[in-house]
N, C-alpha and C positions, 0 to 999 in steps of 0.2 A: 608902817606903810609897806613895809615887804612883805608882812603877811596879807594884806589887805592884795598884794598884786598877786604874791603865788596862792592866796585862796581865790582869786578870779581867776588864774591858770588854770589850778585844778576843773573849775565849773567848765573851763571850755574846753580842757580833755574829755571831761564826761559828756559834752554835751557832742562832741564827734564821735566817741563811743556809742550814744543813743544814736547817733545816724546810721551807725554801721549794724546794729541790731534792730532797728525800725523801730525803736520807740518814741521819737522826735517828730515823726512827721505826721500822727493823731493832732497833737497839741499845736505845732504851725499852723496846721490846716483849719482846726477847729478856732484858732485866734485869730487867723485868715479873716476867716467866715465872720465873727463878731464884730470885729473891725469892718468889713465892707458892707453890713448889712446895718452897721452904727448903732448896735444895740449895747448897751450895758456893758464896761468892761468886767464886772465883778463875775459877769457868766462864767468868767473863762476857770473862775476858782475850782469850781467842782473836778474837772477837766486835769487841771496842774496836782488836785491832791490825790485823784484816782491814779494818773500814771505815776507821780513819787512813790504810793504806797506800793504799787505793782513792781515797779522798777527797783525799789529797795529790797523786795520779795524775793526779784528774780535773781538780783547779785547778791543773795546774804548768804553764799559760800563760797564765795570768790576767793580767792589766794591767786599770789603772784608778788612779784617786787616791786616796791615805790608804794606809795600812799593813794593812788587811784584805787585799787579795787579793794583796800580798806573803806574808801568812802562811799564805794559806790550801794554798800548795803544801807548806812546812815538815811534815815527818812528826813531828815530835815537837811541835809546835804543835796538830798534829790528835789526836795521845794524848791530850794537856789538852781539850781538846774532848767528845772521845768518850768518856774517863774521866767528865767534868765531867756527861755526857746519861746515860751507865750508872748514875751516884750517884745521878741523878733519878729514873731508873726502878726502881732497888734501892726504895728509898726508898716510891714508891706502891705496889710490889708487895707490901712488907712490911705496908702499911697495908689491903688487900684482905685481910678473913678467909678463912684455910682451913680448913674444914671436912674432919678427917680419918676415914674412914669404918668 
C-alpha cells in the first residue's frame, strides 16, 4: 500500500513538472476536445504515447537528488503520467456541455 501511495505521489510530482515545461497542456487539451466532441476514448492513445516518448527522451540526461529525475527518463513511468493527465482532461471535457444542432 505504501509503495502505491509513493508511486502515485511521484506521478503527481511529474505531472506538475510537465506543467512547468509545457508538455502537459497538449495532452489535457486534446483529451478534453475528444471528450467534448464525444469521440472514442481510445483516440487519446497516440497522443499519450507520443508525449511519453518525447518526455522520456527530453529528460534522458536529467540528474539531481531524489527519485523524480531518474523516473522522468523512464518511458513506462511517463506513460502513467500522461495517462493520468489525459484522464483528467477527458473528465473535464465531459463536464462541458455540448449542444448539438
